[in-house]
C-alpha positions in Angstrom: -90.2 68.8 -55.5 -91.8 68.4 -59.0 -90.6 64.8 -59.2 -92.0 64.1 -55.7 -95.3 65.7 -56.6 -95.7 63.4 -59.9 -95.0 60.1 -57.7 -97.9 57.4 -57.7 -98.1 56.1 -54.3 -99.3 52.5 -54.6 -100.3 50.7 -51.3 -97.8 48.5 -49.6 -98.3 45.0 -48.4 -99.0 45.5 -44.5 -96.8 42.5 -43.5 -93.5 42.6 -41.4 -90.3 41.8 -43.0 -89.2 38.2 -42.6 -85.7 39.5 -41.4 -84.1 42.7 -40.1 -83.7 45.2 -43.2 -80.0 45.3 -42.7 -79.7 41.5 -43.2 -82.1 41.6 -46.3 -80.0 44.3 -47.7 -76.8 42.3 -47.2 -78.1 39.4 -48.6 -79.5 41.2 -51.6 -76.1 42.5 -52.4 -74.0 39.3 -51.9 -76.3 37.0 -53.5 -76.5 39.3 -56.4 -72.8 39.5 -56.8 -72.6 35.5 -56.6 -75.3 35.1 -59.2 -74.1 37.9 -61.6 -70.6 36.2 -61.8 -72.0 33.2 -63.4 -74.3 35.6 -65.5 -71.0 37.3 -66.8 -69.2 34.0 -67.6 -72.5 32.9 -69.3 -72.9 35.8 -71.5 -69.3 36.7 -71.7 -68.4 33.0 -72.8 -71.2 32.8 -75.3 -69.7 36.1 -77.1 -66.4 34.7 -76.9 -67.6 31.4 -78.2 -69.2 32.9 -81.3 -66.3 35.2 -81.9 -63.7 32.7 -81.9 -65.8 30.1 -84.0 -65.9 32.9 -86.5 -62.3 33.4 -86.4 -62.0 29.6 -86.6 -63.4 29.5 -90.3 -60.0 30.4 -91.2 -57.9 29.5 -88.3 -58.7 26.1 -87.2 -57.0 26.7 -83.7 -59.6 29.2 -82.7 -62.4 26.8 -83.7 -61.1 24.2 -81.3 -60.7 26.8 -78.5 -64.3 28.1 -79.3 -65.9 24.5 -78.9 -64.0 24.0 -75.7 -65.4 27.5 -74.3 -68.8 26.4 -75.3 -68.5 23.6 -72.7 -67.9 25.9 -70.0 -71.0 28.1 -70.9 -73.7 25.5 -70.2 -72.2 24.9 -66.9 -72.2 28.4 -66.0 -75.6 28.8 -67.3 -76.8 26.3 -64.8 -75.2 28.0 -62.0 -76.5 31.3 -63.1 -80.1 30.2 -63.1 -79.9 28.4 -59.7 -78.0 31.3 -57.9 -80.5 33.8 -59.2 -83.2 32.5 -56.9 -81.6 34.2 -54.0 -81.3 37.8 -55.2 -84.8 37.5 -56.8 -86.3 36.5 -53.7 -84.4 39.3 -51.7 -85.4 42.1 -53.8 -89.0 40.8 -54.1 -89.1 41.1 -50.3 -87.2 44.2 -49.6 -88.6 46.2 -52.7 -91.9 44.3 -53.3 -93.9 47.3 -54.5 -91.3 48.8 -56.7 -90.1 45.5 -58.1 -93.8 44.2 -58.9 -94.8 47.5 -60.3 -91.7 47.4 -62.8 -92.6 43.9 -63.7 -96.3 44.8 -64.5 -95.3 47.9 -66.7 -92.7 45.9 -68.9 -95.6 43.6 -69.5 -95.2 41.0 -72.3 -91.5 41.3 -72.2 -91.2 40.0 -68.5 -93.8 37.3 -68.9 -92.0 36.0 -72.0 -88.7 35.6 -70.1 -89.3 32.0 -69.3 -90.0 30.6 -73.0 -87.2 33.0 -74.3 -84.7 31.4 -71.4 -85.8 27.9 -72.5 -85.2 28.6 -76.2 -82.0 30.2 -75.5 -80.8 27.2 -73.2 -81.9 24.7 -76.0 -80.1 26.5 -78.6 -77.0 26.7 -76.4 -77.0 22.9 -76.1 -77.8 22.3 -79.9 -74.8 24.5 -80.7 -72.6 22.6 -78.3 -73.5 19.1 -79.2 -73.7 19.5 -83.1 -70.2 21.1 -83.4 -68.8 17.8 -84.9 -71.9 16.6 -86.9 -72.2 20.2 -88.3 -68.6 20.6 -88.9 -69.3 20.7 -92.9 -72.1 22.9 -92.4 -70.3 25.7 -90.6 -72.8 28.3 -91.5 -75.8 26.6 -90.3 -73.9 25.9 -87.0 -72.6 29.3 -86.6 -76.2 30.6 -87.3 -77.4 28.5 -84.2 -74.6 30.0 -82.1 -75.4 33.8 -83.1 -79.3 33.2 -82.3 -78.0 31.8 -79.1 -76.0 34.8 -78.5 -78.5 37.3 -79.6 -81.0 35.8 -77.1 -78.3 35.9 -74.3 -77.9 39.6 -75.2 -81.5 40.5 -75.1 -82.6 38.5 -71.8 -80.4 40.6 -69.6 -81.8 43.9 -71.1 -85.3 42.9 -69.9 -83.9 42.3 -66.2 -82.0 45.3 -66.5 -84.7 47.6 -67.7 -86.9 46.3 -65.0 -84.5 47.1 -62.2 -83.7 50.5 -63.7 -87.4 51.2 -63.9 -87.8 50.6 -60.3 -85.7 53.7 -59.6 -87.9 56.2 -61.4 -91.5 56.2 -59.9 -92.1 59.6 -61.2 -92.0 58.1 -64.9 -94.2 55.0 -64.2 -97.1 56.8 -65.8 -95.1 57.2 -69.1 -94.0 53.7 -69.5 -96.4 51.8 -71.7 -94.5 48.3 -72.1 -90.9 47.2 -72.4 -89.7 49.4 -75.3 -90.8 52.6 -73.6 -88.8 51.3 -70.5 -85.7 51.2 -72.6 -86.0 55.2 -73.0 -85.3 56.0 -69.2 -82.1 57.4 -68.1 -79.1 55.2 -68.0 -80.5 52.1 -69.4 -78.2 51.8 -72.4 -75.2 52.9 -70.3 -75.9 50.1 -67.7 -76.4 47.8 -70.6 -72.8 48.3 -72.2 -71.3 48.4 -68.8 -72.8 45.0 -68.3 -71.5 43.7 -71.7 -68.0 45.0 -71.1 -67.8 43.5 -67.4 -69.1 40.1 -68.9 -66.3 40.0 -71.3 -63.7 41.0 -68.5 -64.6 38.5 -66.1 -65.0 35.8 -68.7 -61.6 36.5 -70.2 -60.0 36.4 -66.9 -61.8 33.1 -65.9 -60.6 31.6 -68.9 -57.2 32.7 -68.6 -57.1 31.0 -65.1 -58.9 27.8 -66.5 -56.4 27.1 -69.4 -53.3 28.2 -67.6 -53.7 26.6 -64.3 -51.3 24.0 -63.3 -52.0 20.6 -64.9 -53.6 22.2 -67.9 -51.9 21.0 -71.1 -52.8 23.8 -73.7 -50.3 22.8 -76.4 -52.1 19.3 -76.7 -55.5 20.7 -76.7 -55.3 23.4 -79.3 -53.5 23.8 -82.3 -51.1 26.8 -82.8 -51.7 27.7 -78.9 -49.3 27.7 -76.4 -49.5 29.3 -72.8 -47.8 32.6 -73.7 -50.0 32.9 -76.5 -53.2 32.4 -74.6 -52.1 34.6 -72.1 -51.4 37.4 -74.4 -54.9 36.7 -76.0 -57.1 36.7 -72.9 -55.2 39.6 -71.3 -55.5 41.4 -74.3 -59.2 41.0 -74.5 -59.6 41.8 -70.9 -57.6 45.1 -71.2 -59.8 46.3 -74.2 -63.0 45.3 -72.4 -61.7 47.0 -69.2 -61.1 50.3 -70.7 -64.3 50.3 -72.3 -65.9 49.4 -69.1 -64.2 52.2 -67.3 -65.3 54.7 -69.8 -68.8 53.6 -69.9 -68.8 53.3 -66.0 -67.7 57.1 -66.0 -70.6 57.9 -68.3 -73.0 55.8 -66.3 -71.9 57.8 -63.0 -72.0 61.2 -64.3 -75.4 60.9 -66.1 -77.2 59.1 -62.8 -80.2 61.3 -61.8 -79.3 63.4 -58.8 -82.1 61.6 -56.7 -79.9 58.8 -55.5 -76.6 60.5 -55.2 -74.8 60.5 -51.9 -71.3 60.8 -50.4 -71.1 57.4 -49.6 -72.0 56.4 -53.3 -69.1 58.8 -54.4 -66.8 57.2 -52.3 -67.9 53.6 -53.1 -67.5 54.2 -56.7 -64.2 56.0 -56.4 -62.8 53.0 -54.5 -64.1 50.7 -57.5 -62.3 53.1 -59.9 -59.0 53.0 -58.0 -59.0 49.1 -58.0 -60.2 48.8 -61.6 -57.4 50.9 -62.8 -55.0 48.9 -60.7 -56.3 45.8 -62.5 -55.9 47.4 -65.9 -52.3 48.5 -64.9 -51.4 45.0 -63.8 -53.1 43.4 -66.8 -51.1 45.9 -69.4 -47.8 45.0 -67.5 -48.5 41.1 -68.0 -49.1 41.7 -71.8 -45.8 43.6 -72.1 -44.0 40.8 -69.8 -42.4 37.7 -71.3 -43.0 35.6 -68.2 -44.8 32.3 -68.9 -46.2 32.0 -65.4 -49.1 34.0 -64.7 -50.4 32.9 -61.4 -48.7 35.5 -58.9 -49.8 38.4 -60.9 -53.1 36.9 -61.6 -53.9 36.7 -58.1 -53.2 40.4 -57.7 -55.5 41.1 -60.8 -58.3 39.0 -59.5 -57.9 40.7 -56.0 -58.4 44.1 -57.6 -61.2 42.9 -59.8 -63.1 41.4 -56.9 -62.9 44.5 -54.7 -63.9 46.7 -57.7 -66.9 44.4 -58.1 -68.0 44.4 -54.5 -67.4 48.1 -54.5 -69.9 48.6 -57.5 -72.3 46.0 -56.4 -72.5 47.8 -53.0 -72.6 51.4 -54.9 -75.8 49.8 -56.9 -77.7 49.4 -53.7 -76.6 52.6 -52.1 -78.0 54.6 -55.2 -81.2 52.2 -55.3 -81.9 52.9 -51.5 -81.2 56.7 -51.8 -83.3 56.9 -54.6 -86.6 55.3 -53.3 -86.1 56.3 -49.8 -88.7 59.3 -49.8 -91.0 57.4 -52.3 -90.9 54.3 -49.7 -91.6 56.7 -46.8 -94.7 58.3 -48.8 -95.9 54.7 -49.6 -95.8 53.6 -46.0 -97.7 56.9 -44.7 -100.4 56.4 -47.3 -100.7 52.7 -46.3 -100.8 53.4 -42.7 -103.5 56.2 -43.3 -105.7 54.0 -45.5 -105.6 51.5 -42.7 -106.9 53.7 -40.3 -109.4 55.1 -42.6 -110.5 51.5 -43.4 -110.8 50.8 -39.6 -112.6 54.0 -38.9 -115.2 53.1 -41.7 -115.7 49.6 -40.5 -116.5 51.3 -37.0 -119.0 53.7 -38.3 -120.8 51.2 -40.4 -121.0 48.9 -37.2 -122.2 51.8 -35.0 -124.4 53.5 -37.6 -122.6 56.7 -37.4 -122.2 59.5 -40.0 -118.7 61.1 -40.9 -118.7 64.8 -40.5 -115.3 66.2 -42.1 -114.1 69.5 -41.1 -112.4 71.5 -43.8 -108.8 71.7 -44.0 -108.6 75.4 -43.5 -110.8 75.4 -40.3 -108.9 72.5 -39.0 -105.6 74.4 -39.3 -106.9 77.5 -37.9 -108.5 76.0 -34.7 -105.4 73.7 -34.2 -102.8 76.5 -34.6 -104.2 80.2 -35.3 -107.0 80.4 -33.1 -104.8 80.6 -29.9 -103.6 84.1 -31.1 -106.6 85.3 -33.2 -110.3 85.6 -32.3 -113.2 86.9 -34.6 -113.7 90.4 -33.3 -111.2 91.0 -30.5 -107.6 91.0 -29.9 -106.0 88.1 -28.2 -102.4 88.3 -29.1 -102.8 89.3 -32.7 -105.4 91.3 -34.6 -109.0 90.0 -35.0 -110.2 88.1 -38.1 -112.3 91.0 -39.1 -109.5 93.1 -39.5 -107.5 90.5 -41.4 -110.4 89.8 -44.0 -110.5 93.6 -44.7 -106.8 93.8 -45.3 -106.7 90.5 -47.2 -110.1 90.2 -48.8 -108.6 90.4 -52.5 -105.2 88.9 -51.5 -105.5 85.7 -49.7 -101.9 84.8 -51.1 -100.7 87.8 -49.0 -101.6 85.9 -45.8 -99.3 83.0 -47.2 -96.3 85.4 -47.8 -96.9 86.9 -44.2 -97.0 83.6 -42.4 -94.0 82.3 -44.0 -91.8 85.2 -43.2 -93.6 87.6 -40.6 -92.1 90.5 -39.1 -93.3 93.2 -36.4 -95.7 95.9 -38.0 -97.2 97.7 -35.3 -96.6 98.4 -31.7 -98.7 96.6 -29.2 -98.5 93.3 -31.0 -96.3 90.5 -30.2 -94.0 89.1 -33.0 -95.6 86.4 -34.8 -93.5 83.2 -35.5 -93.2 81.8 -39.0 -95.2 78.9 -39.9 -93.8 76.5 -42.8 -97.1 74.6 -43.6 -96.9 74.8 -47.4 -98.8 76.7 -49.7 -101.7 74.6 -50.2 -102.5 74.4 -46.2 -101.7 77.9 -45.9 -104.0 79.0 -48.7 -106.9 77.1 -47.2 -106.5 78.7 -43.8 -106.2 82.0 -45.5 -109.4 81.4 -47.3 -111.2 80.2 -43.8 -110.1 83.2 -41.9 -111.0 85.7 -44.6 -114.4 84.1 -44.8 -115.0 83.8 -41.1 -113.9 87.5 -40.7 -116.2 88.5 -43.5 -119.2 86.7 -41.9 -119.3 83.9 -44.6 -117.7 80.8 -42.7 -117.7 77.6 -44.6 -120.1 74.9 -43.6 -118.6 71.6 -42.5 -118.7 69.0 -45.4 -120.2 65.6 -44.9 -118.1 62.7 -46.4 -119.3 59.5 -47.9 -118.0 56.2 -46.7 -115.1 56.2 -49.2 -113.7 59.3 -47.4 -114.2 61.9 -50.0 -116.1 65.1 -49.1 -119.5 65.8 -50.5 
């Protein structure tokens, strides 16, 4: 309840959704998974390119392999950007208030994404197309690649911190820019999971890419044949997959309770099962001496795909559950302010003055007055008697109202009222004041709706 009390409640945009909410949610999950596949290939491919180029300074075969992988990065980069439009639009539409609030709170980092992405892509192309011309200045060429990789590592962190920030409205007031957003729960666990996933997906993609039918590996790379490439990429995928499983467990068990649900646990459990199956198949392929990889690779890809879909859907389940109550309260506040605005416009047009009845009086007249009169018995004791008993103890009325029991013969048992402490204290004060001969006066509100 403390978390809910600290929620800021921005106004929603009072426009209907362009499609059914179920359709928008399905599009968000599916488009995100399609986009993140190429983001993984882009980031993971960049890391493998730089890593193999470093190894290639002493083992030329790795340098040729790195150069070839660099050619896939620029293609996957373009696909990642184009396919990112869909999920970005979907999340803008379905989580408008939360997404734009997170963008505003991360400030300069979010605004700086466009120039950063532009610079990253230029460095990526520079690194790719100067491989031969800078062959004798390998340090400079590697520095370009490392700069590109560093930016590829930083940019997803900005996106991830924004999406994570959406989930914690109670922390919005504590966030003062991108760096403080990084201190929220689960940011770094999510980021490590993302990096491990990128390496796993990229390794498996490159394994298929180089060992597919018609790919003459022996002629393309010095010192590499199909069995060696198979062991290389499967080993990288196995190590990264084990790290992914460990970080994923940490991520799940440290998620705040606000978004937890039985459906989420079942979905994540499904992802874990198929993830472990994929790792078992990869381990078996590393230990095997089979040259052909396609039959088992299909099984590995199937397991990884099921795990990815389960995790993608699980992310949405958590986000939707975590924001459900906050979105409901935003809708209520937006609706209330809409009516207040319409009422203020009507008063202005008719020249009427707003008279606001105090909260305690409204509750008493709408609920309590049916049984309690000022100085005579209706169903319950009169207010004069209640005021005498509780004059110095209004909280006693709150306690009694929430859990009443029969005290005296001749009075009907009172039902319990769970109105909340604030409302019950307000009605208690009104009853004591009225019973003591000091009823509160009606308060006149100004046009902003605040009592004067």
